[in-house]
TORDOMI-70086 format. One record per residue (C-alpha): x, y, z; residue number from 1. Coordinates in steps of 0.02 Angstrom, whole numbers. Example, Ala and Ser with C-alpha at 12.3 -4.5 7.8 and 13.67 -1.06 7.14 Angstrom:
{kolke {615 -225 390} 1},
{kolke {684 -53 357} 2},
REM end
This chain:
{kolke {755 9405 2185} 1},
{kolke {789 9343 2359} 2},
{kolke {944 9373 2464} 3},
{kolke {1021 9216 2538} 4},
{kolke {1161 9239 2666} 5},
{kolke {1276 9132 2771} 6},
{kolke {1430 9162 2878} 7},
{kolke {1564 9027 2868} 8},
{kolke {1676 9010 3022} 9},
{kolke {1809 8888 3082} 10},
{kolke {1794 8804 3254} 11},
{kolke {1888 8950 3335} 12},
{kolke {1764 9075 3262} 13},
{kolke {1881 9140 3124} 14},
{kolke {1811 9174 2950} 15},
{kolke {1838 9044 2815} 16},
{kolke {1867 9083 2630} 17},
{kolke {1808 9012 2465} 18},
{kolke {1639 9008 2379} 19},
{kolke {1469 8925 2370} 20},
{kolke {1389 8881 2204} 21},
{kolke {1199 8880 2191} 22},
{kolke {1137 8771 2046} 23},
{kolke {955 8773 1993} 24},
{kolke {871 8603 1992} 25},
{kolke {759 8655 1847} 26},
{kolke {824 8659 1668} 27},
{kolke {760 8838 1655} 28},
{kolke {637 8956 1737} 29},
{kolke {542 9097 1651} 30},
{kolke {534 9260 1749} 31},
{kolke {387 9381 1766} 32},
{kolke {440 9480 1613} 33},
{kolke {485 9333 1502} 34},
{kolke {667 9318 1556} 35},
{kolke {741 9144 1551} 36},
{kolke {849 9090 1699} 37},
{kolke {954 8932 1711} 38},
{kolke {1120 8867 1771} 39},
{kolke {1224 8916 1922} 40},
{kolke {1284 9066 2019} 41},
{kolke {1443 9064 2123} 42},
{kolke {1448 9177 2275} 43},
{kolke {1619 9214 2351} 44},
{kolke {1651 9215 2537} 45},
{kolke {1704 9391 2587} 46},
{kolke {1842 9434 2712} 47},
{kolke {1728 9415 2863} 48},
{kolke {1664 9244 2805} 49},
{kolke {1498 9304 2733} 50},
{kolke {1416 9229 2579} 51},
{kolke {1279 9329 2494} 52},
{kolke {1183 9264 2343} 53},
{kolke {1035 9339 2250} 54},
{kolke {920 9200 2188} 55},
{kolke {749 9182 2109} 56},
{kolke {618 9060 2174} 57},
{kolke {665 8880 2147} 58},
{kolke {756 8724 2205} 59},
{kolke {946 8730 2214} 60},
{kolke {1093 8620 2253} 61},
{kolke {1227 8712 2351} 62},
{kolke {1407 8656 2324} 63},
{kolke {1541 8724 2440} 64},
{kolke {1724 8759 2400} 65},
{kolke {1784 8821 2569} 66},
{kolke {1958 8826 2647} 67},
{kolke {2049 8886 2801} 68},
{kolke {2150 9041 2756} 69},
{kolke {2292 9006 2881} 70},
{kolke {2328 8828 2822} 71},
{kolke {2251 8828 2648} 72},
{kolke {2165 8665 2696} 73},
{kolke {2009 8627 2593} 74},
{kolke {1860 8578 2700} 75},
{kolke {1747 8431 2660} 76},
{kolke {1571 8502 2661} 77},
{kolke {1433 8396 2582} 78},
{kolke {1316 8471 2452} 79},
{kolke {1147 8529 2517} 80},
{kolke {978 8552 2435} 81},
{kolke {873 8706 2470} 82},
{kolke {709 8782 2412} 83},
{kolke {714 8972 2391} 84},
{kolke {552 9071 2405} 85},
{kolke {601 9217 2519} 86},
{kolke {750 9311 2591} 87},
{kolke {833 9194 2716} 88},
{kolke {993 9130 2790} 89},
{kolke {1062 8971 2713} 90},
{kolke {1043 8887 2883} 91},
{kolke {855 8923 2884} 92},
{kolke {834 8851 2709} 93},
{kolke {932 8696 2756} 94},
{kolke {812 8664 2901} 95},
{kolke {965 8624 3005} 96},
{kolke {946 8620 3193} 97},
{kolke {1091 8674 3301} 98},
{kolke {1191 8525 3360} 99},
{kolke {1308 8504 3509} 100},
{kolke {1480 8572 3471} 101},
{kolke {1632 8460 3477} 102},
{kolke {1761 8492 3613} 103},
{kolke {1859 8651 3574} 104},
{kolke {1731 8713 3446} 105},
{kolke {1649 8881 3477} 106},
{kolke {1466 8859 3429} 107},
{kolke {1393 8996 3319} 108},
{kolke {1287 9125 3409} 109},
{kolke {1198 9219 3271} 110},
{kolke {1067 9162 3146} 111},
{kolke {1146 9117 2980} 112},
{kolke {1318 9077 3050} 113},
{kolke {1397 8909 3014} 114},
{kolke {1546 8833 3103} 115},
{kolke {1629 8700 2996} 116},
{kolke {1695 8560 3105} 117},
{kolke {1806 8433 3019} 118},
{kolke {1806 8329 3180} 119},
{kolke {1619 8299 3175} 120},
{kolke {1599 8325 2987} 121},
{kolke {1452 8439 3028} 122},
{kolke {1398 8614 2988} 123},
{kolke {1355 8684 3160} 124},
{kolke {1223 8819 3137} 125},
{kolke {1172 8968 3239} 126},
{kolke {999 8979 3315} 127},
{kolke {865 9021 3188} 128},
{kolke {729 9081 3305} 129},
REM end
């Protein structure tokens, strides 16, 4: 099992809420001891905006259901595809480079942090190196 983490923040740096669902691309995968794995796992966002999922090796589609706690507004975050083969942040697995922040958006400072910007429709990611 590998630990995949992310921290979801709004443009002001406040934690977002919701969940991320990790769906295996394969129909099923057989584990080292004959276990059969398939389907999806949904990881909730905790109070500080952190997502933590425990996944086996494989290809996944990540679907986000994230909202701003203060307004209840659902955020439009596109699905992403990742390949899991080690412990990592979601940002590392997405191979996403940090992009310039929109005016008034606090860019993330730590690896694995995301700032969701509705203005730019981007996930702004913290430095991965």
